[in-house]
N, C-alpha and C positions, 0 to 999 in steps of 0.2 A: 497375451489376452488383449482384447480390444474393448472398446466402449466402457460400460461400467461394470463389467464382469469382475467379481472379486473385490470390489471397492467396499470400504466400510459404510455403514448405514448413514453416517453423517455426511459423507461426501455424496452419496447418492441423493440425499435430500438437497444438498446444495445444487447439484446438477438439475434436479427437477424444478428448482426456483430460479434457474439461470436467467430466464426471460423477465423475471420481475423481482430483481434484487431490491431490498427495501431502500438502499442508498439511492437508487435511480430517481425517485420522486423528490429528491432534495437537490438535484443538480440542475443548473440553468441551461437554457438552450445555447448550443454552440454557435460560434461565429462562422461565417463563410470562409474565413481564413485559417481556421484551427488546424494545427499540425497533428499528424497521426503518430501515436505512441502506443506501447504495450508494456505491460508488467506481467511477470509470472508469479502466480500463487501456487506454490509447490508444496503439497502435503506428502507425508511419508510415515512409516512406522520406525521410530528411532529408539535408541537405548532406553529412553524414559517414557516411551509409549508414543501415540500419535503426535506428530509435530508439524511445524510450518517453517519455511525458510525465510529468513530476513538478513538483509546486509546492513551494515553501518557505514555511512559514507566517511571518507577520509577527513580528518580535522583540519587539513590544509586547504581544502576547497573554499572558494569565496562564496558559493552557493551550496546550501544544505550541508555545511561542514558538521560532521559528527552526527548526522541525523539518521535514524533507522529508516529502512525502505524496503519494499519488494524489488528484486532485481528487474530492470527494465529500462526503457529508453525510446528514442525516436526511431522511426523506420529508416532503414538504409536502402539504397537503390538495390534491386534484386531480392529483397526480402519477401518471403511468403507471409505477408501481413494478415493477421497479427501474430499468428503462432510462431512464424519463422523469426520475427523480430523478438519476441519474448524469449524464445529459446536461445537465440544468438547472444542477447544480453546477459542471460543467466550463465551462459558458458563463459563470456568475457569477464564478468564481474565476480562470479562465484565458482568457477570451474566446473560447472554442472555439465555432464555428458548429455546432449540432447537424445541420444539413442536410449538412455535409461529413463526417460520421462514419457508417461503416457498422458497426452492431452485429452482431458475428458469434457471440457466445456470452455466456451468463451462467453464472458458476461456481457451485460450492456455497456456500450461505450459511455464514458464519463467525461464531461467537459470541465477542464480546469481554467477558469477565466484569467488568473494572474499570468500564467504562462501561455495561454491560448492554445491549449493542447486538448485533443480528443484521445482519451486513454482507454485502451481495451484490456480488461483484466482476463488473462488466460489462466484457467485452472488446470493444474497437472497432478498426477500421481506418480510417486517415485517408485516404479516397478523395480529398479535396480539402485538402491541408494548406496552412496559411496561417502567417504570422508569429504567435508567441505573444506574449501580453502580459498583465500582471497586470490582472484584472478589478476585484477589491475590494482596494485597497491597505491598508485597515484590517485585513484578514485574511490577505492573501497578500503576500509580499515579492518573490517571484521565481517565474518559470515557466521551466523548462528542458526542452528535448528532449535526452535523454541517450542517446548512441549505445549500441546493445546490445553492441558491442565493448568498451566500457568497463566495462559491467556484468558481463561474463563473464570479464574479465581477472583472472587469479588475483592480480596485484599489488594490485588494488582491493578484495579480499575478506579479511575476518577475522571474528572473533566478539567480542561485547561481553558482559561480566560485569556484572549488576545486583547491588547490595548485598544483595539478598534471595536471591541464589544463582542466578538464571536466567542462562543463557548462550545468547545468540541471534545469528543472522547479522547482519552489518553490511557495508555497501558504502561506499567513499569515491569519489564521482563527481561531476563538475560543481561542485567546491568544496563539496560537501554530504556529511555523514555520515548515511546512511540506516540506520535501526535499527528495533527494535520490530515492530509490526504490518506496516508498509510493507516491511521488509526481510524478514521471514518470508514475506510473500506473494510478493515479487519472487523469493526463493529457490526457492519451489515452482513459480512460473510458468517460470523458466528451465529448471528440471528437466523439467517437463512438455512443454516446447517443444523438447527435445533440444538446448538451447543450452549448458547448464552444462558447464564445464570443471573438472578437478580443481584444488582450492586447499587452501592450508594451514589446516585447521580447528583445528590446535593453536595457531594465533595468537590468544590470547584476551586482550583488553584491558579495563581497567576503564571503566565509563561515568563520565564527568565529572559532578561534582555539579551543574553548570549545566543538565544535561539532565534531572534529576530533578524533573519538575514534575507537577502533577496530570494524570492521564490521562483523555483523552476521544478519541473517534474522530477521526483526521486528516480534516480537512474538515468536521467536524460543526457548527462554529460554537459548540459547547458551551464553557462556560467556568466550570466548577464547582470551585471550590477545595477542596471537600469530598471530591473524587474520591480513589481510591487513588493512591499514588505510581505513577510511569510504569514499573512492572515490565512487561517484555516479555511479551505474551500469546502469542507465538508463539516459544518458546524451549525449550531443553533444561534439565532440572534440574542442579543442581550435581553434578559427577562425584564429589564426596566427600561422603557422607552422604545422608540422606533427601531426596526430592524436595521442592523448595519448592512453596508453593501460590500459585495466581493469584488466588484468591477469599479475601476477607477472612474469617477464622474468625468463626463466629456465637457 
């Protein structure tokens, strides 16, 4: 099959809204030097119903240690960007066979100021789902197929406050706390797909100090200790006082 033939209704809705993802309006303008990256948002029909693939970064990394993310990273020479980049990274990180993935949409590119990256989310449907496995154990600790029912469950949703003042969405699923860029993208995807359910946005919790590590794009392989601290790039400003900044003052 090609295109949207046979896709579930929620995924068809997401494809229809690909040009106007809710998240896009909360992203700053990219710099002229921004580097290109891609992530794979892979939907499938799993043992517990419709699900979405996430990876958990290795706890031994200096950047994003132990953090959940979509598989993805920076463009390599010869990649058919962005689709080729997203599929290559998913194969390297989670053992996903590109031949079993039907790419159905590319979403609006999103600029991440702290890592100076332009990220293109690539949406795929797993026509031929297989068992997931860690591809590179030095970079990835775990691969999980997370049921959509768990992601939209209001009991698994809250917001996290960064010391800089940012407040962004968070999910507690599959024994992982998803926050920052990945959580913001998830939040927008669920809304665009018509899956989001009302949840308590007043439940705001502090980010633990162990999570405040130098920020790079999840799945990029970058490990730059000179990067900005991991302030969420997809977040609301503090409700009390002036809006916080996502870009280091010049």
